[in-house]
Steps between C-alpha positions, in 0.01 A plus 500: 500500500603864463414844645145619454632823349582322174129481419461730200871570490605671180876470532727740313685492171785252525856617460774242455762451769771762486753379242737795442676762708320831543533829685213676683450762766323264742490121518204378705524140619157358575165561329277508805322798650821657636700477179225606263390792721857629497548428130186691402595811696851489354389439141243778513779730623705422189738234636609207282374203701528124453316246716636149554270232638605141581147366439208709370348835597339477843574129542690545827387650829256741330307222329504295818359777719154552650406796281425696818607864540497667841672777695561302819702176533364147498698425815318784678541870564548455875829303473632765261397772744668326793829463310516838328266739685230744391686693232645211300183291526301792359757557227474137393124536462533823302766356270300186432176692448680715242618185325144363480388834358786481248377158383146632461618807308720288272210266423281795405773673300598194299155341480615170654222243541594332828177520705624762744242562771505684832421258781526497881748297701364287786722377782286244679499280805272196520250416769394672818660838571529444873694177459697585186875447499542819299478848648451731203483822699873571459472436127203736468683772696809462277294519181313810614823661621651446155212681332289208380126523558477160667205391714375192680257283304307175521666380182405472130236227530719191502340159562665485844500728803754779468559854614782750480620808314393650168735733306322674210627609158767239432501311167522178299598424141646233273875552547606300193270694267630825652868427432416368154337838440816675620708280270282580200546872562875448530508331161317802358772716655766301312621301801612146417399233750705184468314213664666163573829685554645411843783722620818311588720785622485866601826697493400834647856637489497466120129567457443159340220244518571161344258235382591163349561652157559875527592799715313823566699812578287732714550822693255372761405143597172434683461167679123463510547136592325487839839445663839614367687250287834369619633545851373799698512592868124556512436132427653406835202648683216419262222269617417306182167319494241351269125537509236307308169578328204290391207611283154342491143540377213484749198272464290731715540803722630850444848591380640738764610843381810688613846415628436265793771404748385237750719464809475124546807536512498657151310437178428754227171469309379683190273448200573545131275509195602408147224522242192324635697293751576603857773355719597497866864477598683444826866581565700372795716219646815713498826325590871557457628423153677166483318360802213294356316262727136485388268515198419869532260506205295223657490689829358805320245289315392349831473849649266617225291184525459549875348847451341509152291278272765420238401380153849464353858605556632680194842656567801476725828690512756639740734794544818588684542777756807677636453670837761758596665505845346833602159452336544756220613437141844586365460717190758689296875514445697212649808532718820564306338571164344821374356328192347184653152498654291245689154457646443228759349428842137535388374212720134425409433852372692502173255645249487836678864498612604404146313793352653738753844349431464549126422869542777557756765333284389682186518833685850418626622424149335813362640704792153608608397557860291227656367540854546130580858441387656552843240307700532180295858541383692183419811629678337562836636331811259434790681263740259551788202394291678237293740315728261232626393384155860508370598275790210260445558466127873442537430227755255344252757506219765343723255232614417402145864501389603266782194276490488461122869439449538256787158338507417429134403138444719276287367311200651201325244496219253741337239223480356608838385833350134448409321682213412855605745491790798724564775436752837643600760232564871435512616274219869413476578807711295742286196689630236437235148626435321200352154507342305241307219636284154346500597343167800334666780720360784554746646852539817540704649837595748631752319580824742786575338840449734710280419813703678426829539120495208400722320174421165530323186321621224334297169688492236230436213747465663670201760247380788742544834508677498780760794635698418550871780754552418794269202387296643406159268259320566269205285288270560130440738583214703711745414840350458794738136588566561782747727619778854635513672217308627594153570150373313169478572196712796318349456176310759252632697323232421135449162518678165415346 
């Protein structure tokens, strides 16, 4: 199955993979909402822009998102307020609200058909208020303090008891259709978008980006890749996780409207209409990337069946999240390079952060003032607010390095790998990632992640090899799907 957003997808004109060297003003790596927002602003300002995308437009985090747009954070306004205080918490809301307005204005200006609609956000607790585990008073106070017109509510008419907070005037859309609309406008502006063109190296000192077959010389290089490629200090503190989504049609009952966050401990619900068909989706079951223990799609299907009258399940997909150590994204010029930019640390709120990041980076390149550059700067250092997560993540990396190198099982034969199964094992001293397809074909790769030499783990829900250290992910052929790794998993000589 695939994301629900592909219903009615129009795609964009295909350009072949980059095959010859070229020189541009700006090379944008990544054709998601961050990269295309930046590229459009730059192209309309007269810059020569090229976009490189390893897969297809919007196929990464943007196409795997919820399609929800909101000024607060999914993790809650109160935790942000406790960490940063009144001023910063209010600034976050203002910046994100401006980004939602920017999306709406862009849709109207370019005539993008992506079903944009203003909707409320609900943050709900289940059951009796007196005996609820969740006290939403602090959250309401933080939302009101930040300038959002939040109020207590009995909920949006769900088929189970709920109550909580309603935040008006947020929004929903189809994120894939939106970025495809941005891409179409970029093509009209003369921007070339090379899809299926993974970047293998960035040499910021020389202003070069290299793919398998060519090099791009650029005055500015924008890494709109969700996390910077290669080795970066910020990766040491990032909490990398995956979250899953399931779509379904109802046999009976109403499709709930709005952005609905149910604190049980956390599930996100929303509806979506395509043509004459309506769908309900649930998002949840977040866990650290590389640590897969359950069938998360089945858990979400069971969740929907326990609360709604389900006729059929229609879609399933997942997405990766990078949470920064201090709770705010890193956006802008990277340490040590005046021509290299990044945007990361969006956590579960990437559509809005990505839009804001695209505008901030474009303004930096164009040397235009932007009120949010300093607040979300990529070069900021906040040890007091970041130290705990840095410590936790470095302990996690060390744990996986030791456990996976010392504790990997040994195999004498590949015959024990059943169809559809993947397993990491030591064979003749080599750490191997071994997968047998449902058709019985054996695929053997090195299990050593080329990023920083951790050992990848098998993800049975998605049939991928995922690195638990910094979130690089690889398909069963070894090619990079996402994350900081530049290169595929190696193919050991003499193996099947």
